[in-house]
N, C-alpha and C positions, 0 to 999 in steps of 0.2 A: 690446453692453458689454464696459466696460473691465477690463484686465487688470491695472492697477496697484491694483488693494488691496494695504494694510499688513496684515501679516500682525498676529494679536494681539497686544498687549505680554504678555511673559513676567507669568506671574503671582508677585505680589509674599509676600514670605516674613512671615508669622502674626509681628509682634512681641509681646513679653511683657515687660511692666514689673516688675523685681523690686527689692529693696532687701537690702543684708547690709552686716555691719561690718566693717573688718578694724582693725589695729593700723596705727597713723600711719607707723610706719616702712614697713609694705608701698602705704600711699598715696603717700606721698612717692616709693617706689621708682616709682608711674605717672609722677608728676609727673616724673622724670629720663628716663624713656623716652620720654613724649610730647615733653619739650627734645632730646634726642638725633636722635628721628627729624625735629623741626623742623629741627636745623642739618645734617641731614643732606636736607633740602630735602622729609619727608613727612609733615606734619602728619597728627597723628590724636588720636581722643577715646577716654577711657577705656577707652569699651565695645568699640572697635576692638582693644584692647591684650589686654582679656582676652577677646573672642573668639580672638583667633589664640590666646595661651595655650592655654586650651580643647583646641584643633586641635593643639597640641604635646602636649598631655599625651594627649589621645585617643592619638596615635602610640606612645604607652608601652606596653609590656608591665607585668604586673601586676603584679610586684614594683618593675619600675623608678615606677609610679603612688604605689604605697603609699613606697616610699623617698624619690618627692618629698615626699608629704605629711607623713610621719615628720620632714621639715627644717621643719617650719611650726611657727613661735610659735601652742601653742595661744591660741583665744579665748573666751570665754563668750558662748552663743548668745543672741538677744534683741537690744533694742536697749539703748544703755547708758542710763544715767539722764541727765535732766536737769540741770545744774548751776546752783546758781541759788538 
């Protein structure tokens, strides 16, 4: 009997695909953050930046979280109309 068995791989997190709309300035901010990371030697995907931001927001108390949301530019929900 061999004792060289590998432990089972850890379970992967279930992924959920989602879509949302954001102002062009926020989208440009994602691009800028990606560029800053690249310059620092760490590439990142948009989804990684969004997930890191969520983790940062999760660490705030309710009043700080509400204040952060109050600083956002309001956007209409739903998909933007197609131009053309």
